[in-house]
N, C-alpha and C positions, 0 to 999 in steps of 0.2 A: 583506542580506537587509531591516536595516531601510530601507534607501535606496528599496528596489522593491516591499516587501509581497507575499505569495500571491497577491492579486490580476493586480498588473503580472507577474509571476513566469509565472503562469497566460497570458496574454497574449499575453509574450515567447515562449514556448516554441511556442506556436500560428504564429507568425510565423517563428519557424525551422526546425517544421515541415516550414511550407508552402515554405522556399524549397529547403528540403533535400530535398523532393519521398517525402518519408517520415514517419509518424506513428508510428511505432515510438520517431523522436528523444526522447529522456529529458535532463530536470535529473539529472545525478548529485551535482553539490555546488556548492554558491554559496559564496565565498571571501568571509572574516572581515566590515572594513567598506568594502569596495567592491565594487561589480558585475561579478565577474567569476563566470561562471557556466563549470561544466563539464556536457561532455555526454558522456553514450555512445550507439550505435545502431551503423547496420552501416557499414561502411569505405566504401561507396559514398557514404553519405548525407554523414557527417562530411570523406569529403573535396570533395566539394561543396558543402558549406557554407565550408570553407576558402576553397575559390579565388572562391567568388561575393565575399565579406569581407575576404579576402586582397589583389584584382585590384581592390578600390576601388568596383567596382562598384554594393555594396550597402556605405554609410558612414554611415546609420542605420535603425534598427529601433525601432518606434513611440515615433521621437524622441529614441532613447539611439545616442550619437554610438559605432560602434566601433573600439576606438583598438588591437585586438592580438587577433591568433587563435592564439597562439604555443599548439602543440601540449602537454598538459598535464605531458611525462614534461622539457618542457626546461624548466618554473616551478616557482619557488620554493615546496614547501608549506608552509601556516604551521602552524607547529613550537609546542608546547605541551609540558606537564609529560610526561615518561617515569613513569609508574605501569602499566606492563608486570607483569605477575605479583602486583602488592602484592594484601597482604592488610588488607582492612577491611574485614572482617564485623563488621555488629554499628556503624560507625562511624559516630558522629551529624558530617554532611558539609552541615548544611540553608544551604542558601544559597552552598556556597561555586563558582567559580568555574574549571573544569576546561574551557574552549572549549581545542578541538584539542588535545586531551590523546593521549596513548598510554593506554589502559586494558587492551591489549588482555591476555586471561586473566586479570584483577583479580577480585578472591574480593570482590564488595563486597554480599552475599547479607546481610537484613536488618537493612540500613543504612540512616540517615536524610536523604534526601538530597530532604525537601523544599525546592523554588525553584531546586534547582543548574542549574546553568549547563554543561551538557554539548554545545553548539553543535558541532560538526563534529569532535566528540570521536570514537577507536575506540578501541568499545568489542567489538569480534568475540574472540568465546568468552567473554567475560564472564559472570560469576554473579553475577545480580544477582535472583533468585529472592528471595521476598520483601522486596525494600528497596523503601521510601517513597519516589516522586517524585513526589508529585504537584503540578504546577503546574513542575512541571521542564521545562527549555529541552531539549531532544534533535533540534533540529532541525539536517538534514544529519548527524547523526551514522551511525557503522557500526556495527554490530550484528547481523553475519552471526554465526549460529548461538550467537545468547547468550542463558544462560536467564532465563526474566524471569517464571516462573512464580509464581503469586502474588500479585507485584507490585503496589503502587498509584502506576499513572499516571492518576487521575483528573484534569481537565484539563491533562495535559501538553503543551506542542507537540514534533509530532512530526512533523511536515513533512517529509518529503522525504528521510525519515531510511532509511537500508537493514535492514529487520531479515532480508531473504532466512534461511530453514532458523533462524528460532530459536523459541527455546518461549517463549509469551505463556499457556498454560496457565491458564485460572483469576486469569487479570488483569484486572483493575480499571483500561479505558479512560473508561470514562462522560466524556463531555464532553471528550475528547480532540481535536487536531489534530492526521490522519493522512494527510491531505490530499496526493496527489503523493508518498507512502509508499511504500518496495515490499516486499511483503509476502509474496513469492511462498515458497512449499511453508512456510509458517509455521505453526505448531501455537499455535489459539487454539479451541481446544475446550475450553469453560465460559467463557469469558473475557466479563466483562460490553463489548459494545461501544455500549450503548444513545448517541443523540444525538450518533454520533460524525460526525464529516466523515472520509468514504472516496473522495472526487470523486477520480475516475482511480485513485485506489492500482492497484498488481499485489497483487492476493490469486489471481495462478494458484496451481492445488493445495494449496493451503491448506485445513487443517483446521479446519474452523467448527461441527465435532459438537457441538451444545445450546448454542451460543455465545448471547447477547443480543445480537440485530442491530435495536431495537427503535427504531426516527424514525429510525434511519443513513441518512447520505446517500452511495446507492453510484452514484451517477448515470454511467456512461461506465469503471468498475471492470472490472478483468480478472478475470473468478472463473474465468475457463477449466479445467476440474480439480475444481473447489473443492469440498469435503463439508462441504452443510449442511445435510444430514439432524437431525433435530431441531431447527434454532435458530430462535428466536423472531424471527419477521418483521413484527412488529403495525409496521403505518404506515411500512417500509422500501422509499426510494427508488431502483429498479433499472432505471430509464429508461435505455435504449441502452446499459445493461453489457453486457459478455461475458460468457454464461452456457453457452457450449460445452462440450459435456461435463462440468456439477455434477453432482451429486444431490442432489435435496429428497425426502432420504425422510423420513413423519410431520410435513413443515411445514407448518405452516397459510398460507395465503398472501393471504387476507383481507384486501383494504385495501395490496396490494402493488401496488405500480407496475412493472411490466414493460414498457412502451409502446416499443419499439421496441430490444427486448432482443434479443441473438443468442440463442436457444434449442435453435439447431442439436447436438443428440447430447445435448443434458441430460434429465435421469433425473428421473421423477416416478415415485413410490412412495408411496401412501397417506394422500392430499391430501383428504379426505374434503369440504373444502372448496368445492372446484372445480366447478362445472356440466358437466354434459357440452356446452356453448358452451364452459366454457374449454379443456376439451378437446381441442376439434375444431379448436379455434384455435391452440393450443399444437405439438396433432402437423403439421397443414397451417406450422409456422412452423421445425417438425425436433424436436419434444421428441418424448421414450422415453416411455410409462407401461408402467412394469414390471409393475402390476396390472392390463392391460389386455390377453386374451387375441391375440396374435397372428393374425390373418386363417390362415383354411384355405386354403391355394390349392387344394386338392382336390375343397373342399364343393360346387364347382358341377356334379363331373362322377358320372356314375354308375360302380357298381360292379358 
């Protein structure tokens, strides 16, 4: 990760998606000190990549030499400390290094984890409620179903972390790096995400009710089926984002960039700032306005 960088990883992923002929291929993990990228995607796409890279037909990507395409189940996964089920409630673990550690179902509620290194760690179902994780490194960490409610994650590195199903309600995520993170079906209601980088993040089905998303980069993010009711979207960039089926009830959309965003099935309701021209444009792009009466199909017929 340190050798490649997030911008390099984005470029590498784009090239791999082209080779796989599947834009849904995503990075699942990046291993410790070398550039070892673990991918997830359809079986067909991964097999296509394995065939191209394993046959020697493609030997370099962006100047990087391809050396191995071993299936992950055959590889040795970096091991860290086993702290699964550990009770570390309220502990002071400032700047501790627990990269690749097993912290599944650990109790870290109200712990001081400022500037701690959890890169690649497994924190699935862990309790981090009220924990101080300011400037912590959780890049590529697994946090499936973890409880991070009211946690302080300000300026934390959460890039490519997997938060699927996690509770981040009322969490402080200001200026955190969530680029390429998986936030599918997370609870982010009331969370402060102002100034966050969510480029290409997966927020499908996420609850962002009354969340603060001011100044957030959501370009190309997946927000299909997300609930953005009452969210603060001032200066938010949603260019080319997937908003299929998302809900925007009571949202002020003034100054929001929605250029080339997918609005098919997106539901708008009580958006007083939208002009009639805006509404016409959104409807043309497939949006639904709940506060606009549906056309009367029989209105032109006599009785």
